[in-house]
N, C-alpha and C positions, 0 to 999 in steps of 0.2 A: 505493500500499499505505499501511496506518494501521496503529501499532503501539504499542501504551501502554508512555509513557514513563517518567513517574514519577507519585508522589505526593507532593503537599508539604502538611507538617504547619504552622499558624501557632504560634508557641511563644514565651513570655519570653525564652531563653536559648539560643539555638541552641547555642553550645558545650558548654551543662551538657547540654541534648537528646541531642546526638550523643555525648557522652561516656556517658552512660546506655545507650543502645542498642549500642554498641560494646563497653561492659563484659557488659551481660544477654545479648544476642543474638548475640553476638562478631561483628560487623558490620564491615567494613573501613570507612574515613574515605576518600572520595574526595576532598573539600575542606572546608573553612569560609574563607569571603570575610576578605578582610582585616579588614574594619568587622565582621566577624561577626553579620551581618543574615542571611545565608544558606548553607546546607549540605547538602552531600549525603552520602550512605553507599551501599555498593557492596552491592546484593543479589541480584544476575547482572542478568538482560535488563531488568529496571526498576529504576530509581533512586528511593531512598528519600529524600525532601531536607525541609528545616525552614527557614521566613521566620521572622524577627523579627515579633514584631507592627504594631511601626513602619513596618517595611519594606513591608510587604502593606498598611498602611491607605493610602502613598502611592500604591499602586498600583489601588486599589480605592474609589473614591470615595464607593459607598455606605457602607462597612462591610463588617463579616462577625460572625458569631456566633464569640465565643471558647468555647474549650474551656476548661472551668474545673476544677477537683479537689472544690469544694463543692457541684457541680451536677448532675443527672442528666447522663451522657454524650451525646456529639452523636449521632445515627442514623447512625452507621459503623464500622467498626473496621480494624484491620489486625491480618494474623493470622503468626505463625510456628509452622510445622511443626517437628516435634522426636521423636525416638523417645524421650526422656526430657522428659514435660510435668513432672512434679511438681518435678525438679532446676529447670529454667530457672523456674517459677514462684516457688521459695521465693529463685532468684537476683535474680529482678526486684525482690521485697519487701524484700530485704536491699539493695538498691541506690535503694530509695526508692518503689516502684511503690504503690498500694494494692492490696487485694485485692478482688475483686467475686465471684469464685465459684473452689471449688478444685477441682482435678482430678474430672470426672466420666465415666465409659464411657456414649456413648451409644447407642440402639438399633441403629444402623448400624456397630458395631464401634470409632468413633472417639474418644479420651479429648481431653477438651478442657477448660480453664479459662480464668478472665479476671483482668484486672489494669488497673489505669489507672497510665498512664504519669505523670510529674513535671508534666505539663499537663493532666492529667484523659482525654486520648484513651485510648478503649478497646480493647484487644490482646486478642485470641484468640491462648492458646499451646494448640497441637494436636497429634496424632499425623496423618501425613499420612494422605491419603485412598486406601485400595486400593491 
């Protein structure tokens, strides 16, 4: 059996990033390593993790494409479902996220908004599907 275990985002400051996600999305911290180069948040069955750029550079000898706030977002997103998209969207902006697109009702009935986090990762804030 195979299960989806975690997603790791490579960031500048693991502690600062975890604090952002705790504050905005009310996630619980699982841990941050003693050297603060890796940390995890509890999100249910799948863990959302963060690794510092220099930590992952030691693991990947070919490097990686860094997410940056001043460039277009990477071709991926993470999404959080909530009944109050506008409230979470505003909380994200107040915590330092950058606005991408305000809440919009989609033809299939879902309300969706987008922000970029402190490291430029694209986040969808949406109502649950069906």
